[in-house]
Structures are given as C-alpha cells and as structure tokens.
C-alpha positions as a Markdown table, in Angstrom:
| # | Residue | x | y | z |
|---|---|---|---|---|
| 1 | Met | 0.6 | 18.5 | -4.3 |
| 2 | Val | -0.1 | 18.8 | -0.6 |
| 3 | Val | -1.0 | 15.9 | 1.7 |
| 4 | Lys | -2.6 | 17.0 | 5.0 |
| 5 | Ile | -1.8 | 14.5 | 7.8 |
| 6 | Ile | -3.0 | 14.2 | 11.4 |
| 7 | Asn | -0.4 | 12.2 | 13.3 |
| 8 | Lys | -1.8 | 10.5 | 16.4 |
| 9 | Ser | 1.2 | 8.2 | 16.7 |
| 10 | Thr | 4.5 | 8.8 | 18.5 |
| 11 | Asn | 6.4 | 8.3 | 15.2 |
| 12 | Pro | 7.6 | 10.9 | 12.7 |
| 13 | Leu | 5.6 | 11.9 | 9.7 |
| 14 | Pro | 6.2 | 9.9 | 6.5 |
| 15 | Lys | 9.0 | 11.5 | 4.4 |
| 16 | Tyr | 11.1 | 10.7 | 1.4 |
| 17 | Glu | 14.4 | 9.3 | 2.5 |
| 18 | Thr | 16.3 | 10.4 | -0.6 |
| 19 | Ser | 15.7 | 13.1 | -3.2 |
| 20 | Leu | 14.6 | 10.6 | -5.9 |
| 21 | Ser | 12.5 | 8.3 | -3.7 |
| 22 | Ala | 9.1 | 7.5 | -5.0 |
| 23 | Gly | 7.7 | 6.2 | -1.7 |
| 24 | Met | 7.7 | 7.2 | 1.9 |
| 25 | Asp | 7.9 | 4.6 | 4.7 |
| 26 | Leu | 4.9 | 4.1 | 7.0 |
| 27 | Arg | 5.5 | 3.0 | 10.6 |
| 28 | Ala | 3.5 | 0.8 | 12.9 |
| 29 | Asn | 1.7 | 2.6 | 15.8 |
| 30 | Leu | 1.4 | -0.1 | 18.5 |
| 31 | Glu | 0.9 | -0.1 | 22.2 |
| 32 | Lys | 2.5 | -3.6 | 22.4 |
| 33 | Pro | 4.3 | -5.7 | 19.8 |
| 34 | Ile | 2.4 | -7.9 | 17.4 |
| 35 | Val | 3.7 | -11.5 | 16.7 |
| 36 | Leu | 2.7 | -12.4 | 13.2 |
| 37 | Gln | 2.7 | -16.1 | 12.7 |
| 38 | Pro | 3.3 | -17.9 | 9.4 |
| 39 | Met | 0.4 | -17.3 | 7.0 |
| 40 | Gln | -1.3 | -15.0 | 9.5 |
| 41 | Arg | -2.5 | -11.6 | 8.4 |
| 42 | Val | -3.0 | -8.6 | 10.5 |
| 43 | Leu | -4.3 | -5.0 | 10.1 |
| 44 | Val | -1.5 | -2.8 | 11.5 |
| 45 | Pro | -2.5 | 0.8 | 12.6 |
| 46 | Thr | -0.2 | 3.7 | 11.7 |
| 47 | Gly | -1.9 | 6.5 | 13.7 |
| 48 | Leu | -2.0 | 8.6 | 10.5 |
| 49 | Phe | -5.2 | 10.2 | 9.1 |
| 50 | Met | -4.8 | 12.1 | 5.8 |
| 51 | Glu | -6.5 | 14.3 | 3.3 |
| 52 | Leu | -5.4 | 14.0 | -0.3 |
| 53 | Glu | -6.2 | 16.4 | -3.1 |
| 54 | Pro | -8.9 | 15.4 | -5.6 |
| 55 | Gly | -7.4 | 13.3 | -8.5 |
| 56 | Phe | -4.8 | 11.7 | -6.2 |
| 57 | Glu | -4.5 | 8.4 | -4.4 |
| 58 | Ala | -2.1 | 6.9 | -1.9 |
| 59 | Gln | -0.8 | 3.5 | -3.0 |
| 60 | Ile | 0.4 | 1.2 | -0.2 |
| 61 | Arg | 3.1 | -1.2 | -1.2 |
| 62 | Pro | 5.4 | -3.7 | 0.5 |
| 63 | Arg | 8.9 | -2.7 | 1.6 |
| 64 | Ser | 11.3 | -4.8 | -0.5 |
| 65 | Gly | 13.7 | -5.5 | 2.3 |
| 66 | Leu | 11.0 | -6.7 | 4.7 |
| 67 | Ala | 9.6 | -8.9 | 2.0 |
| 68 | Phe | 13.0 | -10.4 | 0.9 |
| 69 | Lys | 14.5 | -10.8 | 4.4 |
| 70 | Asn | 11.4 | -11.8 | 6.4 |
| 71 | Gly | 8.6 | -12.8 | 3.9 |
| 72 | Ile | 6.4 | -9.9 | 5.2 |
| 73 | Thr | 4.3 | -8.3 | 2.5 |
| 74 | Val | 1.2 | -6.1 | 2.0 |
| 75 | Leu | -1.6 | -8.5 | 1.2 |
| 76 | Asn | -3.7 | -6.3 | -1.1 |
| 77 | Ser | -0.8 | -4.8 | -2.9 |
| 78 | Pro | -1.0 | -2.1 | -4.0 |
| 79 | Gly | -3.6 | -1.0 | -1.6 |
| 80 | Thr | -5.4 | 2.2 | -2.5 |
| 81 | Ile | -6.4 | 5.1 | -0.2 |
| 82 | Asp | -8.9 | 7.3 | -1.9 |
| 83 | Ala | -9.0 | 11.1 | -1.6 |
| 84 | Asp | -12.3 | 11.0 | 0.2 |
| 85 | Tyr | -11.1 | 8.5 | 2.9 |
| 86 | Arg | -10.6 | 10.1 | 6.4 |
| 87 | Gly | -10.1 | 7.1 | 8.6 |
| 88 | Glu | -6.9 | 5.8 | 10.1 |
| 89 | Val | -4.4 | 4.5 | 7.6 |
| 90 | Lys | -3.9 | 0.8 | 8.4 |
| 91 | Ile | -1.7 | -1.7 | 6.6 |
| 92 | Leu | -2.8 | -5.3 | 5.9 |
| 93 | Leu | 0.3 | -7.4 | 6.4 |
| 94 | Ile | 0.8 | -11.1 | 5.9 |
| 95 | Asn | 3.7 | -13.4 | 6.9 |
| 96 | Leu | 4.6 | -15.6 | 4.0 |
| 97 | Ser | 7.6 | -17.1 | 5.8 |
| 98 | Asn | 7.9 | -20.2 | 8.0 |
| 99 | Glu | 8.9 | -18.1 | 11.1 |
| 100 | Asp | 7.1 | -15.9 | 13.5 |
| 101 | Phe | 7.8 | -12.2 | 12.9 |
| 102 | Thr | 7.5 | -9.5 | 15.6 |
| 103 | Ile | 6.2 | -6.1 | 14.6 |
| 104 | Asn | 7.3 | -3.4 | 17.0 |
| 105 | Asn | 6.1 | 0.2 | 17.5 |
| 106 | Gly | 7.8 | 2.5 | 15.1 |
| 107 | Glu | 8.8 | -0.3 | 12.7 |
| 108 | Arg | 8.7 | 0.6 | 9.0 |
| 109 | Ile | 6.1 | -1.8 | 7.7 |
| 110 | Ala | 5.1 | -0.5 | 4.2 |
| 111 | Gln | 5.7 | 2.4 | 1.8 |
| 112 | Met | 3.3 | 4.9 | 0.5 |
| 113 | Ile | 3.3 | 6.4 | -3.0 |
| 114 | Ile | 1.2 | 9.4 | -3.9 |
| 115 | Ala | -0.1 | 9.1 | -7.4 |
| 116 | Lys | -2.3 | 11.1 | -9.8 |
| 117 | His | -5.2 | 9.2 | -11.4 |
| 118 | Glu | -7.9 | 9.9 | -13.9 |
| 119 | Thr | -11.6 | 9.5 | -13.4 |
| 120 | Ala | -13.0 | 7.6 | -16.4 |
| 121 | Glu | -16.3 | 8.0 | -18.1 |
| 122 | Ile | -17.9 | 4.5 | -18.6 |
| 123 | Val | -19.9 | 4.1 | -21.8 |
| 124 | Glu | -21.9 | 1.0 | -22.5 |
| 125 | Val | -21.6 | -0.2 | -26.2 |
| 126 | Lys | -22.7 | -3.2 | -28.2 |
| 127 | Glu | -19.3 | -4.1 | -29.7 |
| 128 | Leu | -15.6 | -3.2 | -29.4 |
| 129 | Ser | -13.0 | -2.5 | -32.1 |
| 130 | Asp | -10.9 | -5.3 | -33.4 |
| 131 | Thr | -7.2 | -5.7 | -32.5 |
| 132 | Gln | -4.5 | -8.1 | -33.4 |
| 133 | Arg | -4.6 | -9.5 | -29.9 |
| 134 | Gly | -8.3 | -9.8 | -29.6 |
| 135 | Ala | -9.4 | -11.7 | -26.6 |
| 136 | Gly | -6.1 | -13.5 | -26.1 |
| 137 | Gly | -4.8 | -13.4 | -22.5 |
| 138 | Phe | -3.0 | -15.3 | -19.8 |
| 139 | Gly | 0.0 | -16.4 | -21.8 |
| 140 | His | -1.4 | -16.2 | -25.3 |
| 141 | Thr | 1.9 | -15.0 | -26.7 |
| 142 | Gly | 3.8 | -18.0 | -25.3 |
| 143 | Val | 6.4 | -18.4 | -22.6 |
C-alpha cells in the first residue's frame, strides 16, 4: 500500500511513531495560531494533499491525549478521505472543554488511519430474512 503525498506545509510527513501504531499523527499548518473557544469548531489545514490507492480510505480520528487533557476532538469522527479526493486534508476540530485552546503551527491535532474497504453492490428487495433480533435496536437487549 502506497500513499502519495504532496506536502505544502513546513511540517514533516505523517509517520508511524512505533512499529505497531495503527495511526499517524497529522499536524496543523498555520500562519498564525488559532484560539479555539469552548464549543467552537474550526477547520484546521494540514498542508497535505494525498492520493490513495483504489479500495482504501484515510480515516481521521481524534488524538486521545488531546481529547482527554484538553477536550479537543474531531467533530465528524471518524472522518473519511476517499481515494478520489485530491484537495487539502483539513481537520474539523471542536473544543468540548470550558477553556480556550490555542492551536499552534506544527501541533499534532488528529491521527490518520489508512484502511481497506469494500465497495458494496446495492440490491433492492421486497423483504429481508428473519433473525432473532429482528428490528430491535437502541438498547433492546437491556442495560
């Protein structure tokens, strides 16, 4: 699996920090810091443009330390970057804390996981097969 990246930022390319890491950190590419106020959301540029192989996606997920320590998370988590997207990778962050949070250039703001996916064939039918669960959902098995 090869991911082609154009890096228009001053930051290093994403990389796996350990040999068993699933995700690679993505960094903010900013001319000036962004102050993210409580409950505010912002689209943070990375300066990265990429080309994924067909059958793969890039999943954008929060960084656990940033979420736990500062209440900063990826709003549409996991975000999906499709193989045919060629625009800049931008990260939709939200501040769920009660404090302002400053995002600086080069700050690790999210992680990216490259994942294989299937393309499904959709077939319209008149009925579905029966199962024990049926239409039960949203807590149907109890607490």
